[in-house]
C-alpha positions as CSV (number, residue, x, y, z in Angstrom):
1,M,0.2,0.1,0.0
2,L,2.7,2.4,0.8
3,V,4.4,1.6,-2.5
4,S,1.3,2.5,-4.3
5,F,1.2,5.6,-2.4
6,K,4.4,6.8,-3.0
7,R,4.1,5.8,-7.0
8,S,1.1,7.8,-7.3
9,V,2.4,10.9,-5.3
10,Y,5.6,10.5,-7.8
11,K,3.2,10.3,-11.0
12,M,1.4,13.4,-9.7
13,S,4.7,15.4,-9.2
14,A,6.1,14.0,-12.7
15,G,2.8,15.5,-14.1
16,L,3.0,18.9,-12.0
17,N,6.4,19.2,-13.5
18,L,5.3,18.4,-16.9
19,A,2.6,21.5,-16.4
20,G,5.3,23.8,-15.1
21,L,7.2,22.8,-18.5
22,C,4.4,23.9,-20.4
23,L,4.4,27.3,-18.5
24,T,8.0,27.8,-19.1
25,L,7.1,27.7,-22.6
26,V,4.4,29.9,-22.4
27,M,6.7,32.1,-20.5
28,V,9.2,32.1,-23.2
29,L,6.6,32.9,-25.9
30,L,5.4,36.4,-24.1
31,V,8.9,37.2,-24.1
32,V,9.7,37.0,-27.1
33,V,6.5,38.2,-28.3
34,D,7.1,41.3,-26.2
35,I,10.6,41.8,-27.3
36,F,9.9,41.6,-31.1
37,G,7.2,43.9,-30.6
38,R,8.9,46.3,-28.8
39,A,12.1,46.1,-31.3
40,L,10.0,45.9,-34.6
41,F,6.7,47.8,-33.9
42,N,7.9,50.0,-30.8
43,I,4.4,48.2,-29.4
44,P,5.5,46.4,-26.1
45,L,3.2,43.8,-25.0
46,Q,1.1,45.4,-22.1
47,G,1.6,43.0,-18.6
48,S,4.0,40.7,-20.2
49,Y,6.5,41.5,-17.0
50,E,3.7,40.8,-14.9
51,L,2.6,37.6,-16.3
52,V,6.0,36.3,-16.6
53,E,6.2,37.3,-12.9
54,Y,3.3,34.9,-11.8
55,I,4.0,32.2,-14.2
56,M,7.8,32.0,-12.7
57,G,6.2,31.6,-9.4
58,L,4.1,28.7,-10.7
59,V,6.8,26.8,-12.5
60,I,9.1,27.0,-9.1
61,V,6.2,25.4,-7.1
62,F,5.2,23.1,-9.8
63,A,8.9,21.8,-10.2
64,I,9.8,21.4,-6.5
65,G,8.0,18.2,-6.0
66,Y,9.6,16.4,-8.9
67,T,12.7,17.8,-8.0
68,Q,12.6,16.3,-4.7
69,V,11.7,12.5,-6.3
70,R,14.5,12.8,-8.6
71,N,16.8,13.7,-5.2
72,A,18.0,16.8,-7.2
73,H,17.7,19.2,-4.2
74,I,21.2,20.7,-3.1
75,N,22.4,18.1,-0.3
76,V,25.6,18.6,2.2
77,P,27.3,15.7,3.2
78,G,28.4,15.7,6.3
79,L,28.4,13.7,9.9
80,I,25.4,11.7,8.7
81,E,27.8,9.7,6.4
82,L,29.8,8.5,9.2
83,L,27.1,6.7,11.1
84,P,26.1,3.0,10.4
85,A,23.7,2.5,7.4
86,G,20.7,1.8,9.6
87,L,21.1,4.9,11.5
88,Q,21.6,6.7,8.2
89,K,18.5,5.4,6.9
90,A,16.7,6.5,10.3
91,M,18.2,10.0,9.9
92,Q,17.2,10.3,6.3
93,A,13.4,9.4,7.5
94,L,13.7,11.8,10.3
95,V,14.8,14.6,8.0
96,S,12.0,13.5,5.3
97,L,9.4,13.8,8.1
98,V,10.6,17.0,9.0
99,G,10.3,18.2,5.2
100,A,6.7,16.8,4.9
101,A,6.0,18.7,8.1
102,A,7.7,22.0,7.4
103,Y,6.0,22.3,3.3
104,A,2.5,20.9,4.9
105,L,2.9,24.4,6.9
106,F,3.8,26.4,3.9
107,A,0.6,24.8,2.0
108,W,-1.6,25.6,4.8
109,Q,-0.2,29.1,4.9
110,A,-0.7,29.7,1.2
111,F,-4.0,28.5,1.3
112,L,-5.0,30.7,4.3
113,K,-2.9,33.6,2.5
114,A,-5.2,32.8,-0.8
115,G,-8.4,32.8,1.2
116,S,-7.4,36.4,2.7
117,E,-6.4,37.4,-1.0
118,I,-10.1,36.8,-2.2
119,Q,-11.6,38.6,0.8
120,A,-9.0,41.8,0.2
121,K,-10.1,41.4,-3.7
122,T,-6.2,42.1,-4.4
123,E,-4.8,41.8,-8.2
124,S,-2.1,43.1,-10.2
125,A,-1.7,46.3,-10.9
126,V,-1.5,46.2,-14.7
127,L,-3.8,43.3,-15.7
128,A,-5.9,43.3,-12.9
129,I,-5.3,39.3,-12.3
130,P,-6.5,38.2,-9.2
131,K,-3.7,36.7,-6.9
132,F,-5.6,34.1,-5.0
133,P,-5.6,31.3,-7.9
134,F,-1.8,31.7,-7.9
135,L,-1.7,31.1,-4.2
136,Y,-4.0,28.3,-4.4
137,A,-1.5,26.8,-7.1
138,C,1.3,27.5,-4.7
139,A,-0.5,25.7,-1.8
140,F,-1.0,22.8,-4.1
141,G,2.5,22.6,-5.4
142,F,3.9,23.0,-1.4
143,G,1.1,20.4,-0.3
144,L,2.4,17.6,-3.0
145,L,6.1,18.4,-1.7
146,A,4.9,17.5,1.5
147,L,3.7,14.1,0.3
148,V,6.5,13.7,-1.6
149,Y,8.8,13.8,1.5
150,L,6.2,11.6,3.5
151,A,5.9,9.0,1.0
152,Q,9.9,9.0,1.0
153,A,9.8,8.7,4.7
154,L,7.4,5.8,5.2
155,A,8.5,4.2,1.9
156,P,12.3,4.8,1.6
157,D,14.1,4.6,-1.9
158,E,16.4,1.5,-2.0
159,V,18.9,2.8,-4.9
160,E,19.0,6.5,-5.7
161,E,18.4,6.2,-9.6
162,S,15.7,3.9,-9.0
163,N,13.1,6.8,-8.9
164,E,13.1,7.0,-12.8
165,A,11.4,3.6,-13.0
166,E,9.0,4.4,-10.3
167,I,7.5,7.2,-11.7
168,G,7.4,5.5,-15.1
169,V,9.9,8.3,-16.7
């Protein structure tokens, strides 16, 4: 059951990462259209900076879960490597549980912030885009990262490179 939970979480994080990749393409197209419009016709794309700013935030939170799946976050070796293998696994599980708790807290706070942004009716300055959908997306991305950490704590990876096979990449 834990393995199927982990596989499902890993597949969701891969899917969210793919959505982030598509958003990166949209962001690049916005920048290119803005540059060519400005250079060739002296007509900049109104609000492009604002859109790129919002999309960049989504790209980041959509990719962090998959980055953890791939064990690609910055890792500083230290004293844990000097411990026996069993104790190293226990410490890794503890670190994963702390990560799960921290990112669950981030998700919760982003969710609460989105609710307050709905009540305040805050919008972007140029295009008047409501801010709350982006905060809900951030909450989802952080929540998924928390689930990735939880899955790794409950069902640790046996081999670092086995993650690709588990998510079907």
